[in-house]
C-alpha positions as CSV (number, residue, x, y, z in Angstrom):
1,M,2.3,12.7,6.9
2,A,2.2,16.3,8.0
3,R,-0.2,15.6,10.7
4,Q,1.9,12.0,12.0
5,L,4.8,13.9,11.9
6,G,3.8,17.3,13.6
7,I,5.3,19.2,10.6
8,G,3.7,21.6,8.0
9,R,2.0,20.4,4.9
10,G,4.7,22.1,2.3
11,E,7.5,20.6,4.7
12,A,5.8,16.9,4.1
13,Q,5.8,17.4,0.3
14,D,9.2,18.8,0.3
15,Y,10.4,15.3,2.2
16,I,8.2,13.1,-0.3
17,A,9.7,14.9,-3.2
18,L,13.2,14.7,-2.0
19,Y,12.5,10.9,-1.2
20,F,11.4,10.4,-5.0
21,S,14.6,12.1,-6.2
22,R,16.6,9.9,-4.1
23,Y,14.4,6.8,-5.4
24,P,13.0,6.9,-8.7
25,G,12.7,3.4,-9.1
26,V,9.8,3.7,-6.3
27,R,7.8,6.3,-8.0
28,D,7.8,3.9,-11.2
29,Y,7.2,0.6,-9.7
30,M,4.1,2.6,-7.8
31,E,3.1,3.9,-11.1
32,R,3.5,0.6,-12.9
33,T,1.5,-0.7,-10.2
34,R,-1.4,1.4,-10.4
35,E,-1.2,1.2,-14.3
36,Q,-1.6,-2.7,-13.7
37,A,-4.7,-2.4,-11.4
38,R,-6.2,-0.2,-13.6
39,E,-5.8,-3.1,-16.3
40,R,-6.4,-6.0,-14.2
41,G,-8.9,-4.5,-11.7
42,Y,-6.3,-6.2,-9.2
43,V,-2.9,-6.0,-7.6
44,E,-0.9,-8.7,-6.7
45,T,1.5,-9.5,-4.0
46,V,5.2,-11.3,-4.5
47,F,3.5,-14.3,-3.2
48,G,1.1,-14.7,-5.9
49,R,-1.6,-13.0,-3.7
50,R,-4.4,-10.8,-5.3
51,L,-6.4,-7.7,-3.8
52,Y,-9.2,-7.4,-6.2
53,L,-10.0,-3.8,-6.6
54,E,-13.8,-3.3,-7.1
55,Y,-13.8,0.6,-7.3
56,I,-10.9,1.3,-9.3
57,H,-12.9,1.7,-12.3
58,A,-15.6,3.6,-10.7
59,G,-13.3,6.7,-10.7
60,I,-13.5,6.6,-6.6
61,R,-10.9,6.6,-3.9
62,P,-12.2,4.3,-1.1
63,S,-12.1,6.0,2.4
64,A,-8.8,5.6,4.5
65,P,-10.8,2.5,6.7
66,A,-11.1,0.9,3.6
67,R,-8.2,1.3,2.3
68,S,-5.9,0.1,5.7
69,A,-8.3,-3.1,5.9
70,P,-6.3,-5.2,3.4
71,R,-2.9,-4.6,5.5
72,S,-4.8,-5.6,9.1
73,T,-6.1,-8.5,7.0
74,R,-3.0,-9.4,6.3
75,R,-1.7,-9.0,9.7
76,C,-4.4,-11.4,11.3
77,R,-4.0,-14.2,8.3
78,A,-0.1,-14.3,8.9
79,P,0.8,-18.1,10.8
80,R,1.3,-18.5,14.1
81,P,4.4,-19.6,15.5
82,T,4.8,-22.7,17.0
83,S,6.7,-23.3,20.2
84,S,9.2,-25.9,20.5
85,S,7.3,-27.8,23.2
86,G,5.3,-29.1,20.3
87,R,2.0,-28.0,21.4
């Protein structure tokens, strides 16, 4: 985050701490989601799609490209808009 915003690491950590103090439910949700992922081996979207996390029990964290892959995959699978001309 610090790199993306062009600020110091300490300032970025302060910003994150302030965010979670203002929105404690977000931290709780994230922790519950992590716990469920450890128990089940997957996470589930509000629409019921599952993302299986093979690495969750191996005690390793995937690289940045592996973490971002599900987001880019989700974008690719989005339905294409239809035109009003019926094509």
